[in-house]
Steps between C-alpha positions, in 0.01 A plus 500: 500500500360846412652802679336602825414875492436722798129547553514872407730456199410765239156564642579830677663692217456617143180403322370317805487814719145598586359166375227346718630236739274223363638559148860491630429161662353372172811605303730349767326161476533509122876560533534203734298275266717604204811414700365151569440436131850621416651273769311192377616551144863530610474198729375278217817580307735383779647159426562243774876486565687173442541319831870447562469176697739204501464338159459121475747311283242439226447875456863586428609502137859499366634833389359600164480829311227718643504356853248665731613686809366215711712238318814714510467518875613133515736498202864433599779560250796350689428125489753278320395170340722318754257593775172404334348225713363417846666606825420423865627687806822352636360523855198292398717235332736471798209471742327244279812281487542525878138447610341325199204722582351724230261685731763599756741604225234704319409702808846611606496854633673673212411730213594280208285438198382136519610432142647690207379403153738695278406566139673706232369837618305432818516321835199338663445362849229341712409609851498186719401315180155654529521826299725541198626842401755683286792682659515868407791610284614756757565211738614235249764724345671512841548121497853366452554208261811302587682171451608327822738220399273267301182660634288772343370735767298818535535747785191714553487863611487390866812282470324160496646225279304281259632178341399377156305169504362490145513661157134537398328794672172415328482184713642646819229351725553143377880541526474631857259222602731232364806656663325521839358146493834349399657646815215426742454142376866432420530196731188334354624571150834336581312189615299502176177498696394843369559663162474858370338491155600728208174695537593597856265258673598242761449126457443325836374152409474362855221746585268350240358234735388775739397781267430347156758752375871469436584826321480838672555864411732715710349814652751770599227743610413427864300816571189309606681204654655408831851642512801277563420213264809371321312477171143555386345272237162476333314268265377611158201266488182703557315190619773412749647838586679557828805675644784311663782626721834327552669530840853365540619396844844346482467188284119501524288649220140572603240551228201692639164568345420870540154629579363851536440617856214726608666784306683494168815312605572139406661309788622147569228248577561125464828332409479328163826313540829518688810377323837443663815502290590163655170334407501190283472615138298188420215641708500817295484296180209303642317825571579637154411216266545571128344774292322454167816471293704304756730802480561487872773679689584159644506272192878490477519414869232231474671329209812444712319341796544141611200267517490539878498880472218482248312280747539775762336749263208269420435419865534865599232604250255261666620590851423865429136398453497294821552146371578256784774259393478127557878478523641589842812629326313768306259580779800572725659701220212750484382531861802722569350773279258742668292524183427124487147420620416133428143433402360146465248626243767589244535215252787374285353673194672742256180707498593601854771717346453831324543517122865602514589229746333245275717620210807460718390150602464402135839652417668310784334173405630504141352159425526366857244505776580725794226532759548584866654221706 
């Protein structure tokens, strides 16, 4: 801005004395106009300052000669190679093991970083898995790097502990997703009914009959979702995209389809399926069928079945579609299940089954004829 002068500045002395008033006003206006031009020229030379906001992980570069001031702000010199990797807060891990609930464990009332992705000269984090950022060097250089028995831990400047869960900070999100899912779904994994894939996705074959999907991505960011879900999953298929929440109640695992309410929050709507840890595994196999390559989670189990157990699977596949059995034995076998709804219109025809169930029927037949009894 140009300087503001008093209205009578220089107009009552020296050469201006005795000058007519209208001429004084004319000279005064010229001075003001000249000041405006001078101010505009100076303003055009002012450069916009660099905004010192939190820097996303992709914007941070390793230390190199000629680092800018902005990069040096996040450059940490005290990190040993032993501590390069992925760390989660110890409080989060303990809560996750106790509750098997990611959402509750994520929203504990503490001031921890939700993850530490430690590289050679920088540490990154992610706020509630929604906004990633780099930790400033003034804070990171206060961290303590320690060995606790066989564990590698970090203690931040507020005294919170972080345990190492992986060695590749470039894939910290996938590592954290896998770690979380393995704890939340540990009982299903032990039963070999669910599998965590190397790419960090979850294979749940028995949901295929209800969703036309069996592989789901893990979503750690629950900002726009109902809080309290044990785990949040989503499909990757654009033509069949939906969100699914898992709620664990004792030995029951509820799989809910999530829908957006009147605002921006996705909440539980209908139950896709409820699985109990004591359920007959043969029913799950009947729901799952076989994928394109017969590379099923259950192949090893199927190959060890007796002929009677294979018969249970075949009949269950048809029962799931409502087939009414002629045999009193099998009709009595299935009426005890709440999902069984006999329908006289359903025929003894393999085309009644979905494509995966038909593959499973063919695999079980292996040269023999197995149709529902």
